[in-house]
C-alpha positions in Angstrom: -20.7 -24.5 -24.8 -20.4 -24.8 -20.3 -18.6 -22.4 -18.5 -17.3 -23.5 -15.1 -18.0 -21.2 -12.3 -15.0 -20.3 -10.0 -15.9 -22.0 -6.4 -13.9 -20.4 -3.8 -11.8 -23.6 -1.7 -10.4 -23.5 1.6 -6.9 -23.0 0.1 -8.0 -20.0 -1.8 -9.4 -18.6 1.7 -5.8 -19.3 3.7 -3.9 -17.9 0.5 -6.4 -14.2 0.9 -6.0 -14.5 4.7 -1.9 -14.6 4.1 -2.1 -12.2 2.0 -3.9 -9.7 4.3 -2.0 -10.7 7.1 1.4 -10.2 5.3 0.1 -7.2 4.1 -0.7 -5.9 7.4 2.9 -6.9 8.9 4.9 -5.1 6.2 2.7 -1.8 6.7 3.6 -2.0 10.2 7.4 -2.5 9.7 7.8 -0.5 7.0 5.8 2.6 8.4 8.0 3.9 10.8 11.0 3.8 7.8 8.4 5.7 5.8 7.8 8.5 8.7 11.7 8.9 9.1 12.0 9.6 5.3 9.4 11.8 5.2 10.7 13.7 8.1 14.3 13.8 6.0 12.9 15.2 2.9 10.7 17.9 4.9 13.9 19.1 6.8 16.5 18.8 3.5 13.6 20.5 0.9 11.3 22.3 3.4 8.6 21.5 1.6 5.6 18.6 1.5 7.2 15.0 1.6 4.1 14.5 -1.2 4.3 16.0 -4.9 1.3 18.2 -5.8 1.3 20.0 -8.8 -0.7 22.8 -9.2 -3.1 22.6 -12.4 -3.5 25.1 -14.8 -7.4 26.4 -15.0 -8.1 25.9 -11.4 
């Protein structure tokens, strides 16, 4: 039985490039929204915008 090996092509490389560029653009666009939301949470609750749970035994 023979197994075919995956050979990256130009098309798959282009899709990877588009995925990375799209992710970076989404991060740039949504980072101000995340910042505003975290500031609203901080002002409203007075605590951290991130959830942290105290673990038993530590």
